[in-house]
C-alpha positions as CSV (number, residue, x, y, z in Angstrom):
1,X,19.2,10.6,12.5
2,X,21.6,7.9,11.5
3,X,23.7,8.2,8.4
4,X,22.1,6.4,5.4
5,X,24.1,4.5,2.8
6,X,23.7,5.6,-0.8
7,X,21.2,3.5,-2.8
8,X,21.6,4.5,-6.5
9,X,18.9,2.1,-7.8
10,X,16.3,3.4,-5.3
11,X,17.4,7.0,-5.9
12,X,17.0,6.5,-9.6
13,X,13.6,4.9,-9.2
14,X,12.4,7.8,-7.0
15,X,13.7,10.3,-9.6
16,X,11.8,8.5,-12.3
17,X,8.7,8.5,-10.2
18,X,9.0,12.2,-9.4
19,X,9.4,12.9,-13.1
20,X,6.2,10.9,-14.0
21,X,4.1,12.4,-11.2
22,X,5.4,15.8,-12.2
23,X,4.5,15.2,-15.8
24,X,1.0,14.4,-14.8
25,X,1.0,17.4,-12.5
26,X,-0.5,15.4,-9.6
27,X,-1.9,17.5,-6.8
28,X,-0.8,16.0,-3.5
29,X,-2.1,16.9,-0.1
30,X,-1.1,15.4,3.3
31,X,-2.7,15.4,6.7
32,X,-0.9,14.0,9.8
33,X,2.6,14.3,8.3
34,X,4.1,14.7,11.8
35,X,3.2,11.1,12.5
36,X,5.7,9.9,9.9
37,X,8.9,9.0,11.8
38,X,12.2,10.5,10.8
39,X,14.1,7.7,12.3
40,X,13.6,4.1,13.6
41,X,11.7,1.2,12.4
42,X,7.9,1.2,11.7
43,X,5.3,-0.8,9.8
44,X,3.7,1.4,7.2
45,X,0.1,-0.1,7.0
46,X,-1.3,1.3,3.8
47,X,-4.8,1.1,2.1
48,X,-4.7,-0.5,-1.3
49,X,-7.1,0.9,-3.9
50,X,-4.7,1.3,-6.8
51,X,-1.6,-0.2,-8.2
52,X,0.5,3.0,-7.8
53,X,-0.1,3.2,-4.1
54,X,3.4,2.0,-3.2
55,X,5.1,4.5,-5.4
56,X,2.9,7.4,-4.2
57,X,3.5,6.6,-0.5
58,X,7.3,6.4,-1.2
59,X,7.1,9.7,-3.0
60,X,5.2,11.3,-0.1
61,X,7.7,9.9,2.4
62,X,10.8,11.0,0.4
63,X,9.4,14.5,0.2
64,X,9.1,14.6,4.0
65,X,12.4,13.1,5.2
66,X,14.1,11.3,2.3
67,X,13.5,7.8,3.8
68,X,13.1,4.7,1.8
69,X,10.4,2.1,2.4
70,X,11.0,-1.6,2.0
71,X,7.8,-2.9,0.5
72,X,6.6,-6.5,0.8
73,X,6.0,-7.7,-2.8
74,X,4.8,-11.0,-4.2
75,X,7.4,-13.5,-5.5
76,X,5.8,-13.2,-9.0
77,X,7.1,-9.7,-9.3
78,X,10.6,-10.7,-8.2
79,X,10.7,-13.5,-10.8
80,X,10.4,-11.0,-13.6
81,X,13.9,-10.3,-15.1
82,X,14.0,-6.5,-15.0
83,X,11.4,-5.9,-12.3
84,X,13.0,-8.4,-10.0
85,X,16.4,-6.8,-10.4
86,X,14.9,-3.5,-9.5
87,X,13.0,-4.8,-6.5
88,X,16.1,-6.6,-5.1
89,X,18.2,-3.5,-5.8
90,X,15.8,-1.4,-3.7
91,X,15.9,-4.1,-0.9
92,X,12.2,-4.8,-1.0
93,X,11.0,-8.0,0.6
94,X,10.2,-11.1,-1.4
95,X,6.9,-12.7,-0.3
96,X,6.6,-16.4,-1.5
97,X,3.1,-17.5,-0.5
98,X,4.3,-21.1,-0.2
99,X,7.0,-20.0,2.3
100,X,5.6,-17.0,4.1
101,X,7.7,-17.5,7.2
102,X,10.8,-16.4,5.4
103,X,9.2,-13.1,4.3
104,X,7.9,-12.5,7.8
105,X,11.4,-13.1,9.3
106,X,13.0,-10.8,6.7
107,X,10.5,-8.0,7.5
108,X,11.0,-8.3,11.3
109,X,14.8,-8.2,10.7
110,X,14.4,-5.0,8.6
111,X,12.2,-3.4,11.2
112,X,14.6,-4.3,14.0
113,X,17.4,-2.6,12.0
114,X,15.4,0.6,11.9
115,X,13.8,0.3,8.5
116,X,10.3,1.4,7.3
117,X,8.5,-1.7,6.0
118,X,5.5,-1.1,3.8
119,X,2.6,-3.5,3.9
120,X,-0.9,-3.6,2.4
121,X,-2.8,-5.5,5.1
122,X,-5.9,-5.8,2.9
123,X,-3.9,-8.1,0.5
124,X,-4.6,-7.2,-3.1
125,X,-6.1,-4.1,-4.6
126,X,-9.7,-3.6,-3.4
127,X,-12.0,-2.6,-6.3
128,X,-14.8,-1.4,-4.0
129,X,-12.6,1.4,-2.7
130,X,-13.6,0.7,0.9
131,X,-11.3,-0.8,3.6
132,X,-12.0,-4.6,3.7
133,X,-10.9,-7.1,6.4
134,X,-7.2,-6.9,7.2
135,X,-4.6,-9.7,7.7
136,X,-2.9,-9.7,11.1
137,X,0.7,-9.7,9.7
138,X,1.3,-6.0,10.3
139,X,0.3,-6.3,14.0
140,X,2.4,-9.4,14.5
141,X,5.5,-7.9,12.8
142,X,5.2,-4.7,14.8
143,X,4.8,-6.6,18.0
144,X,7.8,-8.9,17.5
145,X,10.1,-6.1,16.3
146,X,8.8,-3.7,19.0
147,X,8.0,-0.9,16.5
148,X,4.8,1.1,15.9
149,X,2.3,0.7,13.1
150,X,1.8,3.9,11.0
151,X,-1.6,3.8,9.4
152,X,-1.6,5.5,5.9
153,X,-4.7,6.1,3.7
154,X,-4.3,7.1,0.1
155,X,-7.2,8.5,-1.8
156,X,-7.2,9.5,-5.4
157,X,-4.2,7.3,-6.4
158,X,-6.5,4.7,-7.8
159,X,-7.6,7.1,-10.5
160,X,-4.1,6.6,-12.0
161,X,-4.2,2.8,-12.3
162,X,-6.4,0.3,-10.6
163,X,-8.2,-3.0,-11.0
164,X,-11.0,-3.4,-13.6
165,X,-10.5,0.1,-15.1
166,X,-8.0,1.5,-17.6
167,X,-7.9,5.3,-17.1
168,X,-6.9,7.6,-19.9
169,X,-4.0,10.0,-19.7
170,X,-6.5,12.8,-19.6
171,X,-8.2,11.3,-16.5
172,X,-4.8,11.0,-14.7
173,X,-3.7,14.6,-15.5
174,X,-3.8,16.9,-12.5
175,X,-5.5,14.3,-10.3
176,X,-5.7,15.2,-6.7
177,X,-4.0,12.6,-4.4
178,X,-4.7,12.8,-0.7
179,X,-2.6,11.1,2.0
180,X,-3.9,10.8,5.5
181,X,-1.4,9.5,8.1
182,X,-2.7,8.4,11.5
183,X,-1.1,8.5,14.9
184,X,1.3,5.6,15.6
185,X,-0.4,2.4,16.9
186,X,1.9,0.9,19.6
187,X,1.5,-2.8,20.1
188,X,2.0,-4.2,23.6
189,X,3.9,-7.4,24.1
190,X,0.9,-9.3,25.4
191,X,-1.8,-7.7,23.1
192,X,-3.9,-9.9,20.9
193,X,-2.8,-9.3,17.2
194,X,-6.4,-9.6,16.1
195,X,-7.6,-6.9,18.4
196,X,-4.7,-4.6,17.2
197,X,-5.8,-5.4,13.6
198,X,-9.4,-4.5,14.4
199,X,-8.1,-1.2,15.8
200,X,-6.0,-0.6,12.7
201,X,-9.0,-1.3,10.4
202,X,-11.1,1.2,12.3
203,X,-8.3,3.8,12.0
204,X,-7.8,3.3,8.3
205,X,-11.5,3.5,7.6
206,X,-11.6,6.8,9.6
207,X,-8.7,8.1,7.6
208,X,-10.3,7.2,4.3
209,X,-13.6,8.7,5.3
210,X,-11.8,12.0,6.2
211,X,-9.8,12.0,2.9
212,X,-13.0,11.4,0.9
213,X,-14.8,14.2,2.7
214,X,-12.0,16.6,2.0
215,X,-11.4,15.6,-1.6
216,X,-11.5,18.6,-3.9
217,X,-13.5,16.9,-6.7
218,X,-17.1,15.5,-6.5
219,X,-17.4,11.8,-7.1
220,X,-21.1,11.3,-7.4
221,X,-21.7,9.0,-10.4
222,X,-18.0,8.5,-11.0
223,X,-16.3,5.1,-11.4
224,X,-13.7,6.0,-8.8
225,X,-16.2,6.7,-6.0
226,X,-17.5,3.9,-3.7
227,X,-21.1,2.9,-4.0
228,X,-22.1,4.1,-0.5
229,X,-21.0,7.7,-1.5
230,X,-23.0,7.7,-4.7
231,X,-20.3,6.4,-7.1
232,X,-20.5,3.5,-9.5
233,X,-17.7,1.3,-8.0
234,X,-18.9,-2.2,-7.1
235,X,-20.1,-2.7,-3.6
236,X,-17.8,-4.7,-1.2
237,X,-20.0,-7.8,-1.8
238,X,-19.9,-7.4,-5.6
239,X,-16.1,-6.8,-5.6
240,X,-15.6,-9.9,-3.4
241,X,-17.6,-12.1,-5.7
242,X,-15.8,-10.8,-8.8
243,X,-12.4,-11.4,-7.1
244,X,-13.4,-14.9,-6.0
245,X,-14.3,-15.7,-9.6
246,X,-11.1,-14.3,-10.9
247,X,-9.1,-16.4,-8.4
248,X,-11.1,-19.5,-9.4
249,X,-10.2,-18.9,-13.1
250,X,-6.5,-18.4,-12.2
251,X,-6.5,-21.6,-10.2
252,X,-8.2,-23.5,-13.1
253,X,-5.6,-22.1,-15.6
254,X,-2.7,-23.2,-13.3
255,X,-4.2,-26.7,-13.0
256,X,-4.6,-26.9,-16.8
257,X,-1.0,-25.8,-17.3
258,X,0.3,-28.3,-14.9
259,X,-1.7,-31.1,-16.6
260,X,0.0,-30.5,-20.0
């Protein structure tokens, strides 16, 4: 394994995260840990049901091999004074939706240099807690950088913080968090990225299904359980409609602000 340079900001952030997760006495469990590479570049393709997923996956990775993940994060986060300083200090990748080619090039460069790059191929947080359609970016980056995709499902992390729900401290305390890591998906030079993405989607859904089946707490009638398993979370169609309306309102607000 190559020698890693010291990264005081990232190390401090990890220590803070460990302290918070320890305070809440989270109960982590992991399957497929051997699939997590100890060296070399890889695209970490992660499900996105909660806002803490990135921190939880970095926590799990650090516990295994002390590696750091460079997450792709939206420009809005980088524009915030303190948050942006932290993100840049941890060498995360700035994604400007109006200039996506730069973020893509930065991610490929990091992968080619042997880094782990974390992506959420669903886009934003999915309130239905099912795996929705994926974007092809993960497959295209892995193909160009000649690195594997590592599928990662996180189940239970959304109970800490997620869209449309504000959990209490009592709800978060001693929450089980399950990680399921799939076998590396190798992308051939001539493979169709959409076909690879379809394969990734099927893998992530299988990992989520398994994590839900093994989860140590029953979810019937609970807000954090998907509708098809007896929970009260919105169906994928309902979640999509709500998200479309939210995006419509945001666009209208931006237009009104620009008109002033």
